[in-house]
C-alpha positions in Angstrom: 0.0 0.0 0.0 2.9 2.4 0.7 4.0 2.0 -2.9 0.7 3.5 -4.0 1.3 6.6 -1.8 3.8 8.2 -4.2 1.3 11.2 -4.3 -1.4 12.2 -1.8 -4.4 9.9 -2.2 -7.8 9.3 -0.5 -8.6 6.0 1.2 -11.0 5.2 -1.7 -8.3 5.9 -4.3 -5.9 3.7 -2.3 -8.4 0.9 -2.1 -8.9 1.0 -5.9 -5.2 1.2 -6.6 -4.3 -1.7 -4.3 -7.4 -3.9 -4.9 -8.0 -4.0 -1.1 -11.2 -3.4 0.6 -11.9 0.1 1.9 -12.1 -1.2 5.5 -8.6 -2.9 5.2 -7.2 0.3 3.7 -8.6 2.5 6.5 -7.2 0.1 9.2 -3.8 0.1 7.5 -3.9 3.9 7.2 -4.7 4.2 11.0 -1.7 2.0 11.9 0.7 3.9 9.6 -0.6 7.2 10.8 -0.2 6.2 14.5 3.3 5.1 13.7 4.1 8.5 12.2 5.0 7.0 8.8 2.2 8.8 6.9 0.2 11.9 7.6 -3.4 12.9 7.0 -4.2 16.1 5.0 -7.6 17.7 5.5 -8.9 19.5 2.4 -10.2 23.1 3.0 -12.9 22.8 0.4 -14.4 19.6 2.0 -13.3 18.9 5.5 -14.8 15.4 5.3 -12.3 14.4 2.6 -8.8 13.5 3.7 -5.7 12.6 1.7 -2.8 10.6 2.9 0.9 10.8 2.1 4.2 9.5 3.4 5.7 11.9 5.9 8.7 13.8 4.5 10.9 12.4 7.4 10.6 8.9 5.9 12.2 7.3 2.9 10.7 4.3 1.1 12.9 2.0 -0.9 12.1 -1.2 -2.7 14.2 -4.1 -1.1 14.5 -7.8 -1.7 11.9 -8.5 1.0 9.5 -5.7 0.2 9.5 -2.0 1.0 12.1 -0.7 3.4 11.2 2.3 5.5 13.9 4.5 6.9 13.9 7.8 8.8 15.9 10.6 7.3 
């Protein structure tokens, strides 16, 4: 799922991009947000809609065993 977050996306967009259920995506987003790996962006034009993106303090790299997350 982190691979899909190259640009800010909503949970619905992430579910579609990853072929995961929206419930699974929302749970994963909560875990990643609580860990500080991603951040939530509230849109001013519609406060109900949120976008998610990888925090600038983290770097994602494709490794042999999946994605490696490292703090900058």
